[in-house]
C-alpha positions as CSV (number, residue, x, y, z in Angstrom):
1,M,-4.8,-12.5,-12.0
2,A,-4.8,-16.3,-11.3
3,E,-3.2,-18.4,-14.0
4,F,-5.7,-20.2,-16.3
5,L,-5.9,-24.0,-16.2
6,F,-8.1,-26.3,-18.2
7,Q,-8.0,-30.0,-18.2
8,G,-10.6,-32.2,-19.8
9,S,-12.1,-33.6,-23.0
10,I,-13.7,-31.6,-25.9
11,P,-17.2,-32.5,-27.2
12,G,-17.6,-34.2,-30.5
13,S,-17.1,-32.3,-33.8
14,K,-20.4,-30.8,-35.0
15,S,-19.0,-31.0,-38.6
16,V,-18.3,-34.7,-38.3
17,F,-21.5,-35.4,-36.3
18,N,-23.8,-33.8,-38.9
19,R,-22.2,-35.7,-41.6
20,A,-22.5,-39.0,-39.7
21,L,-26.2,-38.2,-38.9
22,I,-26.9,-37.9,-42.7
23,V,-25.3,-41.3,-43.3
24,Q,-27.3,-42.8,-40.3
25,S,-30.5,-41.5,-41.9
26,Y,-29.9,-43.9,-44.8
27,F,-28.7,-46.8,-42.6
28,P,-30.3,-46.6,-39.1
29,V,-28.2,-49.7,-38.1
30,L,-25.2,-47.3,-37.8
31,D,-24.3,-46.7,-34.2
32,L,-22.8,-43.3,-33.5
33,H,-20.4,-42.9,-30.5
34,G,-19.7,-39.5,-29.1
35,F,-21.6,-36.5,-27.8
36,A,-22.4,-33.0,-29.2
37,G,-25.1,-31.0,-27.4
38,C,-24.9,-27.9,-29.7
39,D,-27.8,-26.4,-31.5
40,D,-26.5,-27.3,-35.0
41,V,-26.4,-31.0,-34.2
42,R,-29.8,-30.8,-32.4
43,F,-31.5,-29.2,-35.4
44,M,-29.9,-31.8,-37.7
45,R,-31.1,-34.7,-35.6
46,D,-34.6,-33.4,-35.2
47,G,-34.9,-32.4,-38.8
48,L,-33.9,-35.8,-40.1
49,K,-36.7,-37.4,-38.0
50,G,-39.2,-35.1,-39.7
51,I,-38.5,-35.9,-43.3
52,K,-41.6,-37.4,-45.0
53,E,-43.7,-36.9,-48.1
54,R,-44.8,-33.5,-46.9
55,S,-42.3,-32.2,-44.4
56,R,-41.6,-28.9,-42.7
57,I,-38.1,-28.8,-41.2
58,D,-36.5,-26.1,-39.0
59,C,-32.8,-25.7,-39.7
60,G,-32.2,-22.9,-37.1
61,E,-29.2,-20.8,-38.2
62,G,-26.8,-23.6,-39.2
63,G,-25.5,-23.3,-42.8
64,T,-24.2,-26.8,-42.7
65,T,-27.5,-28.2,-41.4
66,F,-29.5,-26.3,-44.0
67,R,-27.4,-27.3,-47.0
68,F,-27.1,-31.0,-46.0
69,M,-30.8,-31.2,-45.1
70,A,-31.8,-29.7,-48.5
71,L,-30.1,-32.5,-50.4
72,R,-31.3,-35.1,-47.9
73,A,-34.9,-34.0,-48.1
74,S,-34.8,-33.9,-51.9
75,R,-34.0,-37.7,-51.9
76,V,-37.6,-38.2,-50.6
77,R,-40.4,-37.7,-53.1
78,G,-42.7,-34.9,-52.0
79,V,-42.9,-31.3,-51.0
80,H,-40.5,-30.0,-48.3
81,V,-40.2,-26.7,-46.6
82,L,-36.9,-25.9,-44.9
83,K,-37.1,-23.0,-42.4
84,G,-34.1,-20.9,-41.3
85,T,-33.4,-17.7,-39.5
86,P,-33.3,-14.5,-41.5
87,R,-29.5,-14.4,-41.1
88,L,-29.1,-17.9,-42.5
89,M,-31.4,-17.3,-45.5
90,S,-29.5,-14.1,-46.3
91,R,-26.3,-16.1,-46.7
92,P,-25.3,-17.2,-50.2
93,Q,-27.5,-20.1,-51.4
94,R,-27.4,-19.7,-55.2
95,G,-25.1,-22.7,-55.6
96,L,-27.4,-24.9,-53.6
97,I,-30.5,-24.1,-55.8
98,D,-28.4,-24.7,-58.9
99,L,-27.2,-28.0,-57.6
100,L,-30.8,-29.1,-56.8
101,Q,-32.0,-28.1,-60.2
102,Q,-29.3,-30.2,-61.9
103,L,-30.7,-33.2,-59.9
104,G,-34.2,-32.6,-61.3
105,V,-35.4,-30.9,-58.1
106,Q,-37.4,-27.7,-58.0
107,A,-36.2,-25.3,-55.3
108,Q,-37.1,-21.7,-54.4
109,I,-36.3,-19.4,-51.5
110,K,-39.3,-17.4,-50.2
111,K,-38.5,-15.1,-47.3
112,N,-37.1,-17.4,-44.5
113,E,-37.9,-20.7,-46.2
114,M,-36.7,-22.9,-49.0
115,H,-39.5,-24.8,-50.8
116,I,-38.4,-28.0,-52.4
117,V,-40.5,-30.2,-54.8
118,S,-38.8,-33.5,-55.6
119,E,-39.5,-36.8,-57.3
120,G,-36.6,-38.2,-55.2
121,W,-33.9,-37.5,-57.9
122,K,-36.0,-39.6,-60.4
123,K,-36.0,-36.7,-62.8
124,F,-32.2,-36.6,-62.9
125,K,-30.8,-36.8,-66.4
126,N,-27.7,-38.8,-66.5
127,H,-25.1,-36.0,-67.0
128,V,-22.0,-34.7,-65.2
129,I,-23.1,-32.4,-62.4
130,K,-21.2,-29.2,-62.0
131,V,-20.9,-28.2,-58.3
132,D,-20.0,-24.6,-57.9
133,T,-17.8,-24.3,-54.8
134,T,-17.1,-20.6,-55.2
135,E,-19.5,-19.8,-52.2
136,S,-18.9,-23.0,-50.2
137,S,-17.6,-26.5,-50.3
138,Q,-20.7,-27.6,-48.4
139,Y,-22.6,-28.1,-51.6
140,A,-20.1,-30.8,-52.7
141,S,-20.2,-32.4,-49.3
142,A,-24.0,-32.4,-49.3
143,L,-24.1,-34.1,-52.7
144,I,-21.7,-36.9,-51.8
145,L,-23.2,-37.5,-48.4
146,N,-26.5,-38.2,-50.1
147,S,-25.1,-40.5,-52.8
148,W,-25.9,-43.8,-51.0
149,L,-28.4,-46.3,-52.4
150,L,-28.8,-44.6,-55.8
151,D,-30.0,-46.6,-58.8
152,F,-27.7,-44.7,-61.2
153,D,-24.1,-43.7,-61.3
154,L,-23.5,-40.2,-60.0
155,E,-20.7,-38.2,-61.7
156,F,-19.8,-34.7,-60.7
157,Q,-17.0,-32.1,-60.9
158,L,-16.1,-29.2,-58.7
159,V,-16.0,-25.8,-60.4
160,G,-15.1,-22.4,-59.1
161,D,-12.5,-21.3,-56.4
162,K,-13.0,-24.4,-54.2
163,V,-13.6,-22.3,-51.1
164,S,-12.8,-24.4,-47.9
165,E,-12.0,-27.4,-50.1
166,S,-10.5,-29.1,-47.0
167,Y,-14.0,-29.7,-45.6
168,F,-15.0,-31.6,-48.8
169,L,-11.8,-33.7,-48.3
170,L,-12.9,-34.3,-44.7
171,T,-16.3,-35.6,-46.1
172,L,-14.6,-37.7,-48.7
173,E,-12.2,-39.5,-46.3
174,M,-15.0,-40.0,-43.7
175,L,-17.3,-41.7,-46.3
176,K,-14.5,-43.8,-47.7
177,G,-13.9,-45.1,-44.2
178,M,-17.6,-46.0,-44.0
179,G,-17.5,-48.0,-47.2
180,L,-18.5,-45.5,-49.9
181,R,-16.6,-46.4,-53.2
182,I,-15.8,-43.3,-55.1
183,K,-13.7,-43.1,-58.3
184,Q,-11.6,-40.2,-59.5
185,T,-12.3,-39.2,-63.1
186,P,-10.2,-37.0,-65.4
187,T,-12.5,-34.1,-64.5
188,G,-13.9,-35.0,-61.1
189,F,-15.5,-37.9,-59.2
190,L,-17.9,-40.8,-59.9
191,V,-20.0,-42.6,-57.3
192,P,-21.1,-46.0,-58.6
193,M,-24.8,-46.9,-58.1
194,G,-26.0,-48.9,-55.1
195,Q,-23.5,-47.8,-52.5
196,R,-24.0,-49.4,-49.1
197,L,-22.6,-49.0,-45.6
198,E,-19.8,-51.3,-44.5
199,K,-19.6,-50.2,-40.8
200,L,-22.0,-50.7,-38.0
201,S,-20.4,-48.1,-35.7
202,Y,-18.6,-44.8,-36.0
203,E,-16.7,-42.8,-33.4
204,V,-17.2,-39.0,-33.6
205,E,-13.9,-37.4,-32.8
206,A,-13.4,-34.2,-30.8
207,D,-14.2,-30.8,-32.4
208,M,-11.1,-29.1,-33.5
209,S,-12.7,-25.7,-33.6
210,S,-13.8,-25.9,-30.0
211,M,-10.5,-27.4,-29.0
212,F,-8.7,-24.5,-30.7
213,T,-10.5,-22.0,-28.6
214,M,-9.6,-23.8,-25.3
215,A,-6.0,-24.2,-26.6
216,A,-6.0,-20.4,-27.3
217,A,-7.0,-19.8,-23.6
218,G,-3.9,-21.7,-22.6
219,V,-1.7,-19.8,-25.0
220,L,-3.0,-16.5,-23.7
221,A,-3.3,-17.1,-19.9
222,G,-1.9,-20.3,-18.6
223,T,-2.3,-24.0,-19.5
224,S,-4.7,-26.2,-21.4
225,I,-4.5,-29.9,-21.1
226,I,-6.8,-31.6,-23.7
227,E,-7.3,-35.3,-23.1
228,N,-8.9,-36.4,-26.3
229,F,-6.8,-35.1,-29.2
230,P,-7.5,-37.5,-32.1
231,E,-4.6,-39.6,-33.3
232,H,-5.7,-38.9,-36.9
233,T,-8.1,-36.2,-38.1
234,E,-9.0,-34.6,-41.4
235,Q,-10.6,-31.6,-39.7
236,P,-9.0,-28.5,-41.3
237,D,-8.8,-26.6,-38.0
238,K,-6.2,-29.1,-36.7
239,V,-3.6,-26.7,-38.2
240,F,-4.0,-24.6,-35.0
241,V,-1.2,-26.8,-33.5
242,D,1.2,-25.7,-36.2
243,I,0.1,-22.1,-35.9
244,F,0.7,-22.0,-32.1
245,K,4.1,-23.7,-32.5
246,K,5.1,-21.0,-34.9
247,M,3.9,-18.4,-32.4
248,G,6.2,-19.9,-29.7
249,A,3.6,-21.7,-27.6
250,L,4.9,-24.6,-25.5
251,I,3.3,-27.7,-26.9
252,E,3.6,-31.4,-25.8
253,R,1.8,-34.4,-27.2
254,D,1.6,-37.7,-25.3
255,G,-0.8,-40.1,-27.0
256,K,-4.2,-38.4,-27.1
257,T,-3.2,-35.8,-24.5
258,L,-2.2,-32.4,-25.9
259,T,-0.7,-29.8,-23.5
260,I,-0.4,-26.2,-24.5
261,K,1.2,-23.5,-22.3
262,K,1.6,-19.8,-22.5
263,P,5.1,-18.8,-23.7
264,A,7.3,-16.2,-22.1
265,K,7.0,-14.4,-25.5
266,L,4.2,-14.8,-28.0
267,K,5.4,-14.2,-31.5
268,A,3.5,-12.6,-34.4
269,V,2.5,-14.8,-37.3
270,D,1.5,-14.6,-41.0
271,W,-1.1,-17.3,-42.0
272,N,-3.3,-18.1,-45.0
273,L,-6.7,-19.1,-43.6
274,F,-8.3,-20.1,-47.0
275,Q,-8.9,-23.6,-45.8
276,C,-9.5,-22.9,-42.1
277,P,-11.5,-19.6,-42.0
278,D,-13.3,-20.5,-38.7
279,L,-10.0,-19.9,-36.8
280,F,-10.0,-16.1,-37.7
281,P,-11.9,-14.5,-34.8
282,V,-10.1,-16.3,-32.0
283,L,-6.7,-16.3,-33.7
284,A,-7.0,-12.5,-34.3
285,V,-7.4,-12.1,-30.5
286,V,-4.3,-14.2,-29.8
287,C,-2.4,-12.2,-32.4
288,S,-3.4,-9.0,-30.7
289,F,-1.3,-10.0,-27.6
290,A,1.7,-11.1,-29.7
291,E,4.9,-9.1,-30.1
292,G,5.0,-7.7,-33.6
293,T,2.6,-7.4,-36.5
294,S,0.6,-10.4,-37.7
295,K,-1.2,-10.9,-41.0
296,L,-4.2,-13.2,-41.3
297,F,-5.3,-13.5,-44.9
298,G,-6.7,-15.6,-47.7
299,A,-10.3,-15.9,-46.4
300,P,-12.7,-13.5,-48.3
301,Q,-15.5,-15.9,-47.4
302,L,-15.4,-14.5,-43.8
303,V,-17.7,-11.7,-44.8
304,A,-20.6,-14.3,-45.4
305,K,-20.3,-16.4,-42.3
306,E,-22.8,-16.1,-39.4
307,S,-21.7,-12.5,-39.3
308,N,-19.2,-10.5,-41.3
309,R,-16.4,-11.7,-39.2
310,I,-13.8,-9.3,-40.5
311,A,-16.0,-6.3,-39.7
312,K,-17.0,-7.8,-36.3
313,V,-13.4,-8.4,-35.2
314,A,-12.7,-4.8,-36.3
315,D,-15.6,-3.6,-34.1
316,L,-14.1,-5.6,-31.1
317,F,-10.6,-4.2,-31.7
318,N,-11.9,-0.6,-32.1
319,L,-13.7,-0.9,-28.7
320,L,-10.5,-2.2,-27.0
321,G,-8.0,0.0,-28.8
322,V,-6.2,-2.8,-30.7
323,R,-4.4,-1.4,-33.7
324,H,-5.3,-3.2,-36.9
325,E,-5.9,-2.8,-40.6
326,V,-8.9,-4.4,-42.4
327,L,-8.2,-6.5,-45.5
328,D,-10.7,-7.8,-48.0
329,D,-9.6,-11.3,-47.0
330,G,-8.5,-10.9,-43.4
331,M,-6.7,-8.4,-41.2
332,I,-3.3,-7.0,-40.2
333,I,-3.0,-6.9,-36.4
334,H,-0.4,-4.9,-34.5
335,G,0.1,-6.9,-31.4
336,N,0.7,-5.5,-27.9
337,P,1.3,-7.8,-25.0
338,Q,0.7,-4.9,-22.6
339,Q,-2.7,-3.8,-23.8
340,V,-4.4,-1.1,-21.7
341,L,-7.3,-3.0,-20.2
342,K,-10.7,-1.4,-20.9
343,K,-13.6,-1.3,-18.5
344,S,-17.3,-1.3,-18.9
345,I,-17.3,-2.1,-22.7
346,S,-20.4,-3.6,-24.3
347,F,-19.9,-5.8,-27.4
348,N,-22.6,-7.1,-29.7
349,P,-21.4,-10.4,-31.3
350,D,-24.1,-10.2,-33.9
351,E,-25.5,-13.6,-33.1
352,D,-22.1,-15.2,-34.0
353,H,-20.8,-18.0,-31.8
354,R,-17.2,-17.5,-32.8
355,M,-17.4,-13.8,-32.0
356,V,-18.6,-14.7,-28.5
357,M,-15.6,-16.9,-28.1
358,A,-13.3,-14.1,-29.2
359,A,-14.8,-11.6,-26.8
360,V,-14.6,-14.0,-23.9
361,L,-10.9,-14.5,-24.5
362,M,-10.5,-10.8,-24.2
363,R,-12.3,-11.0,-20.9
364,L,-10.0,-13.8,-19.8
365,K,-7.1,-11.4,-20.4
366,G,-8.7,-8.7,-18.2
367,H,-10.8,-6.5,-20.4
368,G,-14.1,-5.6,-18.9
369,I,-16.5,-6.6,-21.6
370,H,-20.2,-7.2,-21.3
371,I,-21.2,-9.5,-24.1
372,E,-24.7,-9.1,-25.5
373,H,-26.6,-12.3,-26.3
374,P,-24.0,-14.7,-25.1
375,E,-26.4,-17.6,-25.8
376,A,-25.1,-17.5,-29.5
377,I,-22.4,-19.8,-28.3
378,N,-25.0,-22.6,-28.1
379,K,-24.8,-23.0,-31.8
380,S,-21.5,-24.9,-31.6
381,F,-20.1,-25.1,-28.0
382,P,-22.6,-24.8,-25.1
383,E,-20.1,-26.4,-22.8
384,F,-17.7,-23.5,-23.3
385,W,-18.8,-21.5,-20.2
386,N,-18.0,-24.3,-17.7
387,M,-14.7,-25.1,-19.5
388,I,-13.5,-21.5,-19.6
389,G,-14.6,-20.8,-16.1
390,I,-16.3,-17.4,-16.9
391,K,-20.0,-16.6,-16.4
392,P,-21.9,-15.4,-19.5
């Protein structure tokens, strides 16, 4: 098998892009630099154009798009209907409805739609909002992203387990850099009224989650040379560099160029994924080729992602004969660098883009896997096929 080689730049972060698009919707003068052609960003961009007094907005299957859009639409007086896929609407949304109600907004989910009736936050009673982050940090991010140009001070506190809090901190640092003034209080945060943008342009950095997948290909099968690694980033998935170092990968950094090479021996690793759960499917595949037993844990929220990712990785491993034990918050993986390669296996990624990535890396290593509905990758990384050099 020929050694894998990738050299190039990774598209812009969909997480950062979607946050920046919300800000741009309040300040159209903001010029965004960077590119992301994935479905999540496309739905966000198109949806923001459609907000009016009576609007109907398609959010596709993006949880981030849906939650950010709900708060953004509620800032506009009127009746709004947000449509999503059945899978999206079956994901936890109780915290979102509770947040909207605290802002004086009526919200109800009916089948595959959320119906919002709002006076544009004019019915908000001046109290401290409690944002429940037990399900997701996206509720807190959605609130602060939509705190521009208010005619009242907005005070809130985070309650619950602070799931994926690192993504809220990403939002916080990003908005501070754009000029949002936010004060820490004894119990939470306060955004003073009348916040305005201080930047005319913003550079959207490379997507760490997509970069991680290409880096994993290098760790497993050859070399990945990534030419646009950010000098500084708050994206939680940046931790993949530390994980791969611990696993013995050969890593060099020269300015914005990150080079990752397959080691002679790939070591097992134990890692808490509470703040970076999106790494799980691909990292589990990497661990399956390591020498020794790895433990990936700390991420019970994996069961409520685009798919139940713990169960889907278990399905993939069962098909390929990879020894593992399922945990409530992750998985124990018994690595084997000399896996017996399977032929003519069919795998259903359950419409989950990250499960497509995981299965493709197994193909890169020589397993004969047919992936059903490979187009799920378009949610976050449509450029993947050309970069990895494998046909869907």
